Structure formats: structure tokens, C-alpha cells
mmJSON file of the N, C-alpha and C atoms, coordinates in Angstrom:
{"data_MODEL":{"atom_site":{
"group_PDB":["ATOM","ATOM","ATOM","ATOM","ATOM","ATOM","ATOM","ATOM","ATOM","ATOM","ATOM","ATOM","ATOM","ATOM","ATOM","ATOM","ATOM","ATOM","ATOM","ATOM","ATOM","ATOM","ATOM","ATOM","ATOM","ATOM","ATOM","ATOM","ATOM","ATOM","ATOM","ATOM","ATOM","ATOM","ATOM","ATOM","ATOM","ATOM","ATOM","ATOM","ATOM","ATOM","ATOM","ATOM","ATOM","ATOM","ATOM","ATOM","ATOM","ATOM","ATOM","ATOM","ATOM","ATOM","ATOM","ATOM","ATOM","ATOM","ATOM","ATOM","ATOM","ATOM","ATOM","ATOM","ATOM","ATOM","ATOM","ATOM","ATOM","ATOM","ATOM","ATOM","ATOM","ATOM","ATOM","ATOM","ATOM","ATOM","ATOM","ATOM","ATOM","ATOM","ATOM","ATOM","ATOM","ATOM","ATOM","ATOM","ATOM","ATOM","ATOM","ATOM","ATOM","ATOM","ATOM","ATOM","ATOM","ATOM","ATOM","ATOM","ATOM","ATOM","ATOM","ATOM","ATOM","ATOM","ATOM","ATOM","ATOM","ATOM","ATOM","ATOM","ATOM","ATOM","ATOM","ATOM","ATOM","ATOM","ATOM","ATOM","ATOM","ATOM","ATOM","ATOM","ATOM","ATOM","ATOM","ATOM","ATOM","ATOM","ATOM","ATOM","ATOM","ATOM","ATOM","ATOM","ATOM","ATOM","ATOM","ATOM","ATOM","ATOM","ATOM","ATOM","ATOM","ATOM","ATOM","ATOM","ATOM","ATOM","ATOM","ATOM","ATOM","ATOM","ATOM","ATOM","ATOM","ATOM","ATOM","ATOM","ATOM","ATOM","ATOM","ATOM","ATOM","ATOM","ATOM","ATOM","ATOM","ATOM","ATOM","ATOM","ATOM","ATOM"],
"id":[1,2,3,4,5,6,7,8,9,10,11,12,13,14,15,16,17,18,19,20,21,22,23,24,25,26,27,28,29,30,31,32,33,34,35,36,37,38,39,40,41,42,43,44,45,46,47,48,49,50,51,52,53,54,55,56,57,58,59,60,61,62,63,64,65,66,67,68,69,70,71,72,73,74,75,76,77,78,79,80,81,82,83,84,85,86,87,88,89,90,91,92,93,94,95,96,97,98,99,100,101,102,103,104,105,106,107,108,109,110,111,112,113,114,115,116,117,118,119,120,121,122,123,124,125,126,127,128,129,130,131,132,133,134,135,136,137,138,139,140,141,142,143,144,145,146,147,148,149,150,151,152,153,154,155,156,157,158,159,160,161,162,163,164,165,166,167,168,169,170,171,172,173,174],
"type_symbol":["N","C","C","N","C","C","N","C","C","N","C","C","N","C","C","N","C","C","N","C","C","N","C","C","N","C","C","N","C","C","N","C","C","N","C","C","N","C","C","N","C","C","N","C","C","N","C","C","N","C","C","N","C","C","N","C","C","N","C","C","N","C","C","N","C","C","N","C","C","N","C","C","N","C","C","N","C","C","N","C","C","N","C","C","N","C","C","N","C","C","N","C","C","N","C","C","N","C","C","N","C","C","N","C","C","N","C","C","N","C","C","N","C","C","N","C","C","N","C","C","N","C","C","N","C","C","N","C","C","N","C","C","N","C","C","N","C","C","N","C","C","N","C","C","N","C","C","N","C","C","N","C","C","N","C","C","N","C","C","N","C","C","N","C","C","N","C","C","N","C","C","N","C","C"],
"label_atom_id":["N","CA","C","N","CA","C","N","CA","C","N","CA","C","N","CA","C","N","CA","C","N","CA","C","N","CA","C","N","CA","C","N","CA","C","N","CA","C","N","CA","C","N","CA","C","N","CA","C","N","CA","C","N","CA","C","N","CA","C","N","CA","C","N","CA","C","N","CA","C","N","CA","C","N","CA","C","N","CA","C","N","CA","C","N","CA","C","N","CA","C","N","CA","C","N","CA","C","N","CA","C","N","CA","C","N","CA","C","N","CA","C","N","CA","C","N","CA","C","N","CA","C","N","CA","C","N","CA","C","N","CA","C","N","CA","C","N","CA","C","N","CA","C","N","CA","C","N","CA","C","N","CA","C","N","CA","C","N","CA","C","N","CA","C","N","CA","C","N","CA","C","N","CA","C","N","CA","C","N","CA","C","N","CA","C","N","CA","C","N","CA","C","N","CA","C","N","CA","C","N","CA","C"],
"label_alt_id":[null,null,null,null,null,null,null,null,null,null,null,null,null,null,null,null,null,null,null,null,null,null,null,null,null,null,null,null,null,null,null,null,null,null,null,null,null,null,null,null,null,null,null,null,null,null,null,null,null,null,null,null,null,null,null,null,null,null,null,null,null,null,null,null,null,null,null,null,null,null,null,null,null,null,null,null,null,null,null,null,null,null,null,null,null,null,null,null,null,null,null,null,null,null,null,null,null,null,null,null,null,null,null,null,null,null,null,null,null,null,null,null,null,null,null,null,null,null,null,null,null,null,null,null,null,null,null,null,null,null,null,null,null,null,null,null,null,null,null,null,null,null,null,null,null,null,null,null,null,null,null,null,null,null,null,null,null,null,null,null,null,null,null,null,null,null,null,null,null,null,null,null,null,null],
"label_comp_id":["MET","MET","MET","ASN","ASN","ASN","LEU","LEU","LEU","PRO","PRO","PRO","ASP","ASP","ASP","THR","THR","THR","PRO","PRO","PRO","LEU","LEU","LEU","GLU","GLU","GLU","ARG","ARG","ARG","VAL","VAL","VAL","ARG","ARG","ARG","ARG","ARG","ARG","THR","THR","THR","ARG","ARG","ARG","GLU","GLU","GLU","ARG","ARG","ARG","ALA","ALA","ALA","GLU","GLU","GLU","GLU","GLU","GLU","LEU","LEU","LEU","GLY","GLY","GLY","ARG","ARG","ARG","ALA","ALA","ALA","ALA","ALA","ALA","ASP","ASP","ASP","ARG","ARG","ARG","ALA","ALA","ALA","THR","THR","THR","ASP","ASP","ASP","PRO","PRO","PRO","GLU","GLU","GLU","HIS","HIS","HIS","ARG","ARG","ARG","GLN","GLN","GLN","ARG","ARG","ARG","LEU","LEU","LEU","ARG","ARG","ARG","GLU","GLU","GLU","LYS","LYS","LYS","ALA","ALA","ALA","ARG","ARG","ARG","ARG","ARG","ARG","LEU","LEU","LEU","LEU","LEU","LEU","ARG","ARG","ARG","GLU","GLU","GLU","GLU","GLU","GLU","ILE","ILE","ILE","GLU","GLU","GLU","GLY","GLY","GLY","PRO","PRO","PRO","ALA","ALA","ALA","GLY","GLY","GLY","PRO","PRO","PRO","GLU","GLU","GLU","ALA","ALA","ALA","ARG","ARG","ARG"],
"label_asym_id":["A","A","A","A","A","A","A","A","A","A","A","A","A","A","A","A","A","A","A","A","A","A","A","A","A","A","A","A","A","A","A","A","A","A","A","A","A","A","A","A","A","A","A","A","A","A","A","A","A","A","A","A","A","A","A","A","A","A","A","A","A","A","A","A","A","A","A","A","A","A","A","A","A","A","A","A","A","A","A","A","A","A","A","A","A","A","A","A","A","A","A","A","A","A","A","A","A","A","A","A","A","A","A","A","A","A","A","A","A","A","A","A","A","A","A","A","A","A","A","A","A","A","A","A","A","A","A","A","A","A","A","A","A","A","A","A","A","A","A","A","A","A","A","A","A","A","A","A","A","A","A","A","A","A","A","A","A","A","A","A","A","A","A","A","A","A","A","A","A","A","A","A","A","A"],
"label_entity_id":["1","1","1","1","1","1","1","1","1","1","1","1","1","1","1","1","1","1","1","1","1","1","1","1","1","1","1","1","1","1","1","1","1","1","1","1","1","1","1","1","1","1","1","1","1","1","1","1","1","1","1","1","1","1","1","1","1","1","1","1","1","1","1","1","1","1","1","1","1","1","1","1","1","1","1","1","1","1","1","1","1","1","1","1","1","1","1","1","1","1","1","1","1","1","1","1","1","1","1","1","1","1","1","1","1","1","1","1","1","1","1","1","1","1","1","1","1","1","1","1","1","1","1","1","1","1","1","1","1","1","1","1","1","1","1","1","1","1","1","1","1","1","1","1","1","1","1","1","1","1","1","1","1","1","1","1","1","1","1","1","1","1","1","1","1","1","1","1","1","1","1","1","1","1"],
"label_seq_id":[1,1,1,2,2,2,3,3,3,4,4,4,5,5,5,6,6,6,7,7,7,8,8,8,9,9,9,10,10,10,11,11,11,12,12,12,13,13,13,14,14,14,15,15,15,16,16,16,17,17,17,18,18,18,19,19,19,20,20,20,21,21,21,22,22,22,23,23,23,24,24,24,25,25,25,26,26,26,27,27,27,28,28,28,29,29,29,30,30,30,31,31,31,32,32,32,33,33,33,34,34,34,35,35,35,36,36,36,37,37,37,38,38,38,39,39,39,40,40,40,41,41,41,42,42,42,43,43,43,44,44,44,45,45,45,46,46,46,47,47,47,48,48,48,49,49,49,50,50,50,51,51,51,52,52,52,53,53,53,54,54,54,55,55,55,56,56,56,57,57,57,58,58,58],
"pdbx_PDB_ins_code":[null,null,null,null,null,null,null,null,null,null,null,null,null,null,null,null,null,null,null,null,null,null,null,null,null,null,null,null,null,null,null,null,null,null,null,null,null,null,null,null,null,null,null,null,null,null,null,null,null,null,null,null,null,null,null,null,null,null,null,null,null,null,null,null,null,null,null,null,null,null,null,null,null,null,null,null,null,null,null,null,null,null,null,null,null,null,null,null,null,null,null,null,null,null,null,null,null,null,null,null,null,null,null,null,null,null,null,null,null,null,null,null,null,null,null,null,null,null,null,null,null,null,null,null,null,null,null,null,null,null,null,null,null,null,null,null,null,null,null,null,null,null,null,null,null,null,null,null,null,null,null,null,null,null,null,null,null,null,null,null,null,null,null,null,null,null,null,null,null,null,null,null,null,null],
"Cartn_x":[11.144,11.865,12.621,12.481,13.139,14.39,15.54,16.79,17.073,17.783,18.108,18.999,18.785,19.555,20.755,21.811,23.012,23.885,24.763,25.667,26.482,26.925,27.712,26.885,25.631,24.74,24.481,24.318,24.116,25.332,26.521,27.765,27.849,27.531,27.587,26.615,25.395,24.403,24.806,25.383,25.832,26.929,27.871,28.964,28.437,27.494,26.905,26.192,25.461,24.748,25.741,26.825,27.84,28.467,28.701,29.247,28.252,26.971,25.937,25.911,26.019,26.032,27.264,28.393,29.609,29.47,28.864,28.644,27.659,26.631,25.668,26.36,27.265,28.007,28.875,29.46,30.274,29.441,28.166,27.294,26.626,26.577,25.879,26.569,25.743,26.301,26.378,25.518,25.515,26.572,27.547,28.616,28.091,27.05,26.508,25.869,25.141,24.519,25.584,26.609,27.728,28.344,28.565,29.165,28.259,26.948,26.013,26.014,26.048,26.066,27.344,28.474,29.743,29.762,29.215,29.157,28.261,27.162,26.262,26.953,27.699,28.434,29.474,30.203,31.209,30.556,29.413,28.704,28.261,27.758,27.354,28.534,29.662,30.839,31.382,31.349,31.817,30.929,29.606,28.687,28.907,29.262,29.53,30.714,31.732,32.933,32.683,32.045,31.858,30.614,29.662,28.392,27.401,26.106,25.095,25.115,25.596,25.597,26.85,27.818,29.029,30.096,31.235,32.357,32.071,31.179,30.914,30.198,29.654,28.943,29.904,31.162,32.144,32.671],
"Cartn_y":[68.348,67.092,66.89,65.711,65.386,64.559,65.105,64.388,63.496,62.384,61.51,62.233,61.93,62.565,61.683,61.84,61.036,61.681,60.906,61.492,62.651,62.519,63.582,64.856,64.707,65.86,66.521,65.719,66.274,67.068,66.55,67.243,68.575,68.554,69.793,70.833,70.414,71.353,71.876,71.002,71.427,72.478,72.25,73.224,74.541,74.456,75.683,76.455,75.755,76.407,77.059,76.365,76.931,78.179,78.149,79.332,80.489,80.187,81.232,81.854,81.014,81.528,82.394,81.995,82.796,84.151,84.182,85.463,86.328,85.699,86.454,87.023,86.253,86.74,87.934,87.898,89.025,90.292,90.136,91.295,91.768,90.904,91.232,92.397,93.283,94.437,94.192,93.347,93.044,91.969,92.261,91.283,89.945,89.979,88.728,87.893,88.542,87.832,87.265,88.033,87.575,86.311,86.341,85.183,83.956,84.135,83.006,82.395,83.237,82.733,81.945,82.462,81.758,80.413,80.391,79.136,78.12,78.581,77.678,77.096,77.92,77.437,76.398,76.673,75.714,74.404,74.507,73.31,72.449,73.096,72.352,71.598,72.274,71.639,70.537,70.757,69.741,68.497,68.691,67.56,66.806,67.526,66.879,65.925,66.342,65.532,64.375,64.686,63.694,62.844,63.339,62.656,63.297,63.116,63.805,63.391,62.204,61.752,62.203,62.749,63.22,62.127,62.464,61.522,60.292,60.39,59.251,58.115,58.363,57.334,56.38,56.747,55.907,54.8],
"Cartn_z":[22.719,22.656,23.962,24.545,25.797,25.525,25.846,25.639,26.844,26.637,27.763,28.768,30.035,31.103,31.43,30.665,30.873,31.95,32.57,33.569,33.003,31.768,31.148,31.004,30.622,30.48,31.838,32.88,34.227,34.678,34.395,34.763,34.029,32.741,31.955,32.519,32.825,33.365,34.741,35.566,36.895,36.777,35.884,35.692,35.148,34.217,33.684,34.783,35.639,36.741,37.708,38.01,38.908,38.289,36.974,36.297,36.341,36.159,36.243,37.635,38.66,40.03,40.271,39.724,39.854,39.192,38.0,37.323,38.104,38.668,39.475,40.718,41.303,42.467,42.091,40.907,40.447,40.31,39.929,39.746,41.04,42.047,43.289,44.0,44.542,45.252,46.755,47.283,48.714,48.999,49.856,50.126,50.658,51.497,52.039,50.936,50.051,48.938,48.009,47.748,46.914,47.512,48.824,49.505,49.419,49.614,49.529,48.128,47.104,45.723,45.45,45.908,45.698,46.433,47.657,48.416,47.718,47.162,46.452,45.217,44.492,43.32,43.738,44.81,45.29,45.715,46.397,46.85,45.659,44.61,43.41,42.813,42.691,42.105,43.008,44.311,45.251,45.175,45.092,44.988,43.679,42.628,41.337,41.475,42.207,42.371,43.339,44.483,45.532,45.331,44.571,44.437,45.393,45.177,45.982,47.458,47.787,49.186,49.928,49.236,49.875,49.964,50.56,50.591,51.455,52.443,53.312,52.597,51.415,50.66,49.943,49.877,49.15,49.997],
"occupancy":[1.0,1.0,1.0,1.0,1.0,1.0,1.0,1.0,1.0,1.0,1.0,1.0,1.0,1.0,1.0,1.0,1.0,1.0,1.0,1.0,1.0,1.0,1.0,1.0,1.0,1.0,1.0,1.0,1.0,1.0,1.0,1.0,1.0,1.0,1.0,1.0,1.0,1.0,1.0,1.0,1.0,1.0,1.0,1.0,1.0,1.0,1.0,1.0,1.0,1.0,1.0,1.0,1.0,1.0,1.0,1.0,1.0,1.0,1.0,1.0,1.0,1.0,1.0,1.0,1.0,1.0,1.0,1.0,1.0,1.0,1.0,1.0,1.0,1.0,1.0,1.0,1.0,1.0,1.0,1.0,1.0,1.0,1.0,1.0,1.0,1.0,1.0,1.0,1.0,1.0,1.0,1.0,1.0,1.0,1.0,1.0,1.0,1.0,1.0,1.0,1.0,1.0,1.0,1.0,1.0,1.0,1.0,1.0,1.0,1.0,1.0,1.0,1.0,1.0,1.0,1.0,1.0,1.0,1.0,1.0,1.0,1.0,1.0,1.0,1.0,1.0,1.0,1.0,1.0,1.0,1.0,1.0,1.0,1.0,1.0,1.0,1.0,1.0,1.0,1.0,1.0,1.0,1.0,1.0,1.0,1.0,1.0,1.0,1.0,1.0,1.0,1.0,1.0,1.0,1.0,1.0,1.0,1.0,1.0,1.0,1.0,1.0,1.0,1.0,1.0,1.0,1.0,1.0,1.0,1.0,1.0,1.0,1.0,1.0],
"B_iso_or_equiv":[0.0,0.0,0.0,0.0,0.0,0.0,0.0,0.0,0.0,0.0,0.0,0.0,0.0,0.0,0.0,0.0,0.0,0.0,0.0,0.0,0.0,0.0,0.0,0.0,0.0,0.0,0.0,0.0,0.0,0.0,0.0,0.0,0.0,0.0,0.0,0.0,0.0,0.0,0.0,0.0,0.0,0.0,0.0,0.0,0.0,0.0,0.0,0.0,0.0,0.0,0.0,0.0,0.0,0.0,0.0,0.0,0.0,0.0,0.0,0.0,0.0,0.0,0.0,0.0,0.0,0.0,0.0,0.0,0.0,0.0,0.0,0.0,0.0,0.0,0.0,0.0,0.0,0.0,0.0,0.0,0.0,0.0,0.0,0.0,0.0,0.0,0.0,0.0,0.0,0.0,0.0,0.0,0.0,0.0,0.0,0.0,0.0,0.0,0.0,0.0,0.0,0.0,0.0,0.0,0.0,0.0,0.0,0.0,0.0,0.0,0.0,0.0,0.0,0.0,0.0,0.0,0.0,0.0,0.0,0.0,0.0,0.0,0.0,0.0,0.0,0.0,0.0,0.0,0.0,0.0,0.0,0.0,0.0,0.0,0.0,0.0,0.0,0.0,0.0,0.0,0.0,0.0,0.0,0.0,0.0,0.0,0.0,0.0,0.0,0.0,0.0,0.0,0.0,0.0,0.0,0.0,0.0,0.0,0.0,0.0,0.0,0.0,0.0,0.0,0.0,0.0,0.0,0.0,0.0,0.0,0.0,0.0,0.0,0.0],
"pdbx_formal_charge":[null,null,null,null,null,null,null,null,null,null,null,null,null,null,null,null,null,null,null,null,null,null,null,null,null,null,null,null,null,null,null,null,null,null,null,null,null,null,null,null,null,null,null,null,null,null,null,null,null,null,null,null,null,null,null,null,null,null,null,null,null,null,null,null,null,null,null,null,null,null,null,null,null,null,null,null,null,null,null,null,null,null,null,null,null,null,null,null,null,null,null,null,null,null,null,null,null,null,null,null,null,null,null,null,null,null,null,null,null,null,null,null,null,null,null,null,null,null,null,null,null,null,null,null,null,null,null,null,null,null,null,null,null,null,null,null,null,null,null,null,null,null,null,null,null,null,null,null,null,null,null,null,null,null,null,null,null,null,null,null,null,null,null,null,null,null,null,null,null,null,null,null,null,null],
"auth_seq_id":[1,1,1,2,2,2,3,3,3,4,4,4,5,5,5,6,6,6,7,7,7,8,8,8,9,9,9,10,10,10,11,11,11,12,12,12,13,13,13,14,14,14,15,15,15,16,16,16,17,17,17,18,18,18,19,19,19,20,20,20,21,21,21,22,22,22,23,23,23,24,24,24,25,25,25,26,26,26,27,27,27,28,28,28,29,29,29,30,30,30,31,31,31,32,32,32,33,33,33,34,34,34,35,35,35,36,36,36,37,37,37,38,38,38,39,39,39,40,40,40,41,41,41,42,42,42,43,43,43,44,44,44,45,45,45,46,46,46,47,47,47,48,48,48,49,49,49,50,50,50,51,51,51,52,52,52,53,53,53,54,54,54,55,55,55,56,56,56,57,57,57,58,58,58],
"auth_comp_id":["MET","MET","MET","ASN","ASN","ASN","LEU","LEU","LEU","PRO","PRO","PRO","ASP","ASP","ASP","THR","THR","THR","PRO","PRO","PRO","LEU","LEU","LEU","GLU","GLU","GLU","ARG","ARG","ARG","VAL","VAL","VAL","ARG","ARG","ARG","ARG","ARG","ARG","THR","THR","THR","ARG","ARG","ARG","GLU","GLU","GLU","ARG","ARG","ARG","ALA","ALA","ALA","GLU","GLU","GLU","GLU","GLU","GLU","LEU","LEU","LEU","GLY","GLY","GLY","ARG","ARG","ARG","ALA","ALA","ALA","ALA","ALA","ALA","ASP","ASP","ASP","ARG","ARG","ARG","ALA","ALA","ALA","THR","THR","THR","ASP","ASP","ASP","PRO","PRO","PRO","GLU","GLU","GLU","HIS","HIS","HIS","ARG","ARG","ARG","GLN","GLN","GLN","ARG","ARG","ARG","LEU","LEU","LEU","ARG","ARG","ARG","GLU","GLU","GLU","LYS","LYS","LYS","ALA","ALA","ALA","ARG","ARG","ARG","ARG","ARG","ARG","LEU","LEU","LEU","LEU","LEU","LEU","ARG","ARG","ARG","GLU","GLU","GLU","GLU","GLU","GLU","ILE","ILE","ILE","GLU","GLU","GLU","GLY","GLY","GLY","PRO","PRO","PRO","ALA","ALA","ALA","GLY","GLY","GLY","PRO","PRO","PRO","GLU","GLU","GLU","ALA","ALA","ALA","ARG","ARG","ARG"],
"auth_asym_id":["A","A","A","A","A","A","A","A","A","A","A","A","A","A","A","A","A","A","A","A","A","A","A","A","A","A","A","A","A","A","A","A","A","A","A","A","A","A","A","A","A","A","A","A","A","A","A","A","A","A","A","A","A","A","A","A","A","A","A","A","A","A","A","A","A","A","A","A","A","A","A","A","A","A","A","A","A","A","A","A","A","A","A","A","A","A","A","A","A","A","A","A","A","A","A","A","A","A","A","A","A","A","A","A","A","A","A","A","A","A","A","A","A","A","A","A","A","A","A","A","A","A","A","A","A","A","A","A","A","A","A","A","A","A","A","A","A","A","A","A","A","A","A","A","A","A","A","A","A","A","A","A","A","A","A","A","A","A","A","A","A","A","A","A","A","A","A","A","A","A","A","A","A","A"],
"auth_atom_id":["N","CA","C","N","CA","C","N","CA","C","N","CA","C","N","CA","C","N","CA","C","N","CA","C","N","CA","C","N","CA","C","N","CA","C","N","CA","C","N","CA","C","N","CA","C","N","CA","C","N","CA","C","N","CA","C","N","CA","C","N","CA","C","N","CA","C","N","CA","C","N","CA","C","N","CA","C","N","CA","C","N","CA","C","N","CA","C","N","CA","C","N","CA","C","N","CA","C","N","CA","C","N","CA","C","N","CA","C","N","CA","C","N","CA","C","N","CA","C","N","CA","C","N","CA","C","N","CA","C","N","CA","C","N","CA","C","N","CA","C","N","CA","C","N","CA","C","N","CA","C","N","CA","C","N","CA","C","N","CA","C","N","CA","C","N","CA","C","N","CA","C","N","CA","C","N","CA","C","N","CA","C","N","CA","C","N","CA","C","N","CA","C","N","CA","C","N","CA","C","N","CA","C"],
"pdbx_PDB_model_num":[1,1,1,1,1,1,1,1,1,1,1,1,1,1,1,1,1,1,1,1,1,1,1,1,1,1,1,1,1,1,1,1,1,1,1,1,1,1,1,1,1,1,1,1,1,1,1,1,1,1,1,1,1,1,1,1,1,1,1,1,1,1,1,1,1,1,1,1,1,1,1,1,1,1,1,1,1,1,1,1,1,1,1,1,1,1,1,1,1,1,1,1,1,1,1,1,1,1,1,1,1,1,1,1,1,1,1,1,1,1,1,1,1,1,1,1,1,1,1,1,1,1,1,1,1,1,1,1,1,1,1,1,1,1,1,1,1,1,1,1,1,1,1,1,1,1,1,1,1,1,1,1,1,1,1,1,1,1,1,1,1,1,1,1,1,1,1,1,1,1,1,1,1,1]
}}}
């Protein structure tokens, strides 16, 4: 079953993905990999707030 892709659903999935990346970063043993995962999680959350085009699109 395909559920509608509402903005609220996209936000929920984005936050869940960022949380998953954060947990993966906590488990990572390589400091560089840990840092990349944390940056990716932050980028996802930042894009959620600013929108995919970034702040210059406003």
C-alpha cells in the first residue's frame, strides 16, 4: 500500500533518518566516519528547516 507523501510525513521520515545516522555515528569506531555521519545528520535537519534549496531560496 502506497501512502500519500505529505509534508508532515516527509518531516517525520527525515527526522527518523537523522536519528538513525546519529545512532550509527555513536557506534562508529573510526573518528572520521563518525564525523561524516554526524555532518550528514545535521545537513538533513538543516535542509528540513531551510528547505532543499537552502536559505537563499526565501
